[in-house]
C-alpha positions in Angstrom: -56.3 -83.7 5.3 -57.1 -81.9 1.6 -54.2 -80.8 -0.7 -54.1 -76.6 -1.0 -55.5 -76.8 -4.3 -58.9 -78.1 -3.3 -59.4 -75.1 -0.6 -58.4 -72.8 -4.1 -61.0 -74.6 -6.1 -63.9 -73.9 -3.4 -62.7 -70.5 -3.2 -63.5 -70.2 -6.5 -66.4 -72.2 -7.0 -68.4 -70.5 -4.1 -66.4 -66.6 -5.5 -68.7 -67.8 -8.9 -72.0 -68.8 -7.3 -72.0 -65.6 -5.5 -71.4 -63.9 -8.8 -74.3 -66.0 -9.9 -76.1 -64.4 -7.3 -75.5 -60.6 -7.5 -77.0 -61.5 -11.1 -80.0 -62.8 -9.7 -80.4 -59.8 -7.3 -79.8 -61.6 -4.6 -77.0 -59.2 -2.9 -77.4 -60.8 0.3 -76.4 -63.9 -0.3 -73.4 -63.3 -2.6 -71.6 -60.9 -0.2 -72.1 -63.6 2.6 -70.8 -66.0 -0.1 -68.2 -64.0 -1.0 -67.2 -63.5 3.3 -67.7 -67.9 2.5 -65.1 -68.1 0.1 -62.6 -65.8 2.0 -62.1 -68.1 5.1 -61.4 -71.0 2.5 -58.5 -68.5 1.0 -57.3 -67.8 4.6 -57.2 -71.0 5.3 -54.9 -71.9 2.1 -52.5 -69.6 3.5 -52.5 -70.5 7.4 -53.2 -73.8 7.7 -56.3 -74.8 10.5 -53.9 -77.8 11.7 -50.8 -75.4 12.6 -52.8 -72.8 13.9 -54.7 -75.5 16.4 -51.0 -76.7 16.8 -50.4 -73.5 18.3 -52.7 -73.3 20.3 -51.9 -76.6 22.1 -48.5 -74.8 22.4 -49.8 -71.9 24.3 -51.3 -73.5 27.1 -47.9 -76.1 27.2 -49.9 -79.3 25.9 -47.0 -80.7 23.9 -49.5 -84.0 23.1 -52.4 -82.0 22.0 -50.0 -80.1 19.4 -48.7 -83.1 18.2 -51.7 -84.6 17.4 -53.0 -81.8 15.1 -49.6 -81.8 13.1 -49.8 -85.3 12.5 -53.2 -85.0 11.1 -50.9 -83.4 8.6 -49.9 -86.3 6.4 -47.8 -84.7 3.6 -46.6 -81.3 4.3 -45.2 -80.6 1.3 -48.7 -80.6 -0.8 -51.2 -79.9 1.7 -48.9 -76.5 2.6 -47.6 -73.3 1.3 -43.9 -73.1 1.3 -44.4 -70.8 4.4 -46.2 -72.8 6.8 -43.8 -75.8 5.6 -41.6 -73.7 7.8 -44.2 -73.4 10.8 -44.5 -77.3 10.5 -40.9 -78.1 10.7 -40.7 -75.2 13.4 -43.2 -76.6 15.7 -41.7 -80.2 15.6 -38.2 -78.8 16.5 -39.9 -77.4 19.3 -41.3 -80.0 20.4 -38.4 -82.4 20.3 -35.9 -80.1 21.4 -37.0 -81.5 24.8 -36.1 -84.8 23.8 -33.8 -84.7 20.6 -31.5 -82.5 20.1 -30.4 -83.6 17.0 -33.8 -84.0 15.8 -34.9 -80.6 16.7 -31.7 -79.5 14.9 -32.8 -80.5 11.7 -36.4 -79.4 12.2 -34.9 -76.0 12.9 -32.8 -75.7 10.3 -35.6 -76.9 7.6 -37.9 -74.6 9.2 -35.5 -71.2 8.7 -34.8 -72.8 5.2 -37.9 -72.7 4.3 -38.7 -69.0 5.7 -40.8 -68.5 8.7 -43.0 -65.0 8.5 -42.7 -63.1 11.7 -38.8 -62.3 12.8 -39.7 -63.7 16.5 -40.1 -67.1 15.6 -37.2 -66.8 13.0 -35.2 -65.2 15.8 -36.8 -68.1 18.5 -35.7 -70.9 15.9 -32.0 -69.1 15.7 -31.9 -69.0 19.4 -32.4 -72.6 19.9 -30.5 -73.6 17.0 -27.5 -71.9 19.0 -28.5 -73.1 22.2 -27.9 -77.0 20.1 -24.9 -75.6 18.3 -23.4 -74.6 22.0 -24.4 -77.9 23.8 -22.3 -79.8 20.6 -19.1 -77.5 21.7 -19.6 -75.5 17.9 -18.9 -71.9 19.9 -18.6 -69.9 17.1 -21.5 -71.3 15.2 -23.6 -71.0 18.5 -22.5 -67.5 18.8 -23.2 -66.2 14.9 -26.4 -67.3 15.6 -27.4 -66.0 18.8 -26.2 -62.7 17.2 -28.7 -62.9 14.6 -31.3 -64.0 16.7 -30.8 -61.0 18.8 -30.8 -58.7 15.5 -34.2 -60.0 14.7 -35.4 -59.6 18.0 -36.6 -56.2 17.6 -39.5 -56.4 20.3 -37.6 -57.3 23.3 -39.7 -61.0 23.6 -36.5 -63.0 23.8 -34.3 -60.7 25.3 -34.1 -62.4 28.9 -33.1 -65.9 27.0 -30.2 -64.2 24.7 -28.9 -62.9 28.0 -28.9 -66.1 29.9 -27.6 -68.1 26.9 -24.4 -64.9 26.5 -24.1 -65.6 30.2 -23.4 -69.6 29.9 -20.7 -68.8 26.8 -19.2 -66.7 28.9 -19.0 -69.1 31.9 -18.0 -72.0 29.7 -15.3 -69.6 28.3 -13.7 -68.6 31.3 -10.7 -70.8 32.7 -11.2 -73.0 35.7 -9.6 -71.2 38.4 -9.0 -73.0 41.7 -9.1 -71.3 45.1 -7.8 -72.0 48.3 -4.7 -73.5 50.2 -2.3 -75.0 47.0 -1.3 -75.3 43.7 -0.4 -77.9 41.6 0.2 -81.1 44.2 4.2 -81.1 43.7 4.0 -77.9 45.0 2.1 -79.2 48.0 4.6 -82.1 48.5 7.9 -80.0 48.6 5.7 -77.8 51.0 5.3 -81.5 53.4 
């Protein structure tokens, strides 16, 4: 895994050579080199391993996504801040199936580092809401759920948010017993 600065150095070197090609009259070569340098600038902001991990997750291949993410050895030096957020977000999604405590840490770190898309931030908050609800922290879960609903402007998580709200309502209802009797004492008095 390369340091993020190396990508910028390579891009600036290619641009410098493109300028040289322009001055020598090789305009086609210069244009092609400028386009090539844009690839390195793009990969500075959008890490190639995170992109490949997203593609694997889209196919529900958690092992493949984990393999690509594990290629990033030092995320602090290899990724810009937003990409570090997505690195933690992806780890949170993968770990949420097996370890909620670890997933909670990853999602909180992803939110603190920042995610560039609102629906990703909404998904992270929805997952955190589910984790908080399962740990019986209902107020925190409701707060996170309302934040997720505000961030879900395109309505991509509407069904999941409705399900979460229904689960919260069910848990808040008092347990009612229907049937023949009330308490055991009342049944003994009758009999």
